C-alpha positions, 0 to 999 in steps of 0.5 A: 399124224396130226391134222395140221401135218397132213399135206394138201392134195394139189395134183390128185393121183386118180389111180391111188388105191385109196381114192379108187376104192373110195370112188368106185367101191362105196355104196354111196356112189354105187350109181357111179360104179354101175355107170363105169362098168356099163360104159367099159363093157359097152352095155346099153339099153336092154343089155345094160346092168341095172343094179350093183351089190358090193361083195366081200373083197377077200379071196381065200386062196387054197390052204397050200400056202394060207395067204390071203389076197384083197381085191380093189372093187368086186360087185355082183350085178343084178343077174348074178354076174360078178365084175372084178375091177383092179387097178395096177400101177407097177409093171407086172410081168405076171399081170395076166396070170394074176388076173386069171388067178383072181378070176378063178377064185371068184368063179369057184367060190359059189361052189364052195358055198355048196351050189351046183355047177348050173348055179355058177355065173359069169365073172368079168375082170376089168384091169386098169393098167398104168403101163403097157402090158401088150407092146405088140398092140396099138389098141389100148383096150383088149378083151379076151374070151375062151373061143374055138381056135378054128371057128372063133366061136365063144365057148362060154360067156362065163370068162371075160377079161378086159385089159385097159392100158391107160398110157396108150390112149391119145385122143385130140378131140375129147368131144368125140370120145365114146362113153367108155373112152371118157372114163378111160380118159378120166383115169388116164395120166395122159389127160389134163384136169382141164380136159377132164373138166371139159368132159364133165360138162357133157357127162354127168358121171364124170362130173359126179366123179370130179365133184367127189374129188373135192370131198375126198381131198378135204377129208383128213382121214382119207387124205392121210390114207392117200398119202400113206399109199403114195409113200408106199408106192414110192418106196416100192418104186425106189426099191425096184430101181435100187435092185435093178441098178445093183444088178446092172453093176454086177452084170446081171441080166435085167428082166430075170425072174429073180430080179425086178419083176419078182421083187415087184410082185413080192412087194405088191403081194405083201402090200395086198396082205397088209404086211407093209411092215416087212418091206424094210426087212425084205429090202435089207435082208437078202436071205429073208427076201430069197425065202419069201421069193421062194415061198410065193413061188417067184423063184 
């Protein structure tokens, strides 16, 4: 696309995959990544992580299907702990399964390199969700471990999963936000740019993030990729709406595994694998769609 044809970004979508990875997945801004992780995990003082190294974000799954998945941000902390940060904007019925699958692949990769069980290190996943995954909870941030059913003792710190529902956070006085809440507010669609600027006045990390926004929105290469991702997500949302509407007209039960959720998961997997060019065929060719749904074990 010619430079003159790239639209300006007036209202930045901070959950756009291109922006998110540019902000927190770059060596240039690794101090921001470190600040974000320590804030979300409430690590301070001697318990805080002090260094971060970006890891290969490609996860090679079992050879049973030969498909590949790519993570948003994967880093290794100074003590060997690996942290996976993922953004999800479309409702996914299988989000918990997806996160657990990624955790397992990251955790087991060290053994594939020939290490011993004793060499395995903790893996922490942080999921930023632009939808309500847990409607039964009023809390917007929920953390999970493996623990004893009776005593609630944690079996191991090697599994730690965080789910943050960005649309649930509603705090009237932003001056009272904790460090983790300030980052959540920064990404949440519930807060205005004016409120973010107020946050930036008392939080140097948020100020750095907002300063980078100006750099991002004037970089034509990044802007082009940003708009391409925005169009892709709109195409997916439109396709899901059309599928659901057609299902309603046929009297199909909304929420059926072969319906909206399965198609959503399929399209997102194709996007992750760089197969966006297959979207049109999936949406227009029912036989091909059914084939891929079965191939990805979604039907």
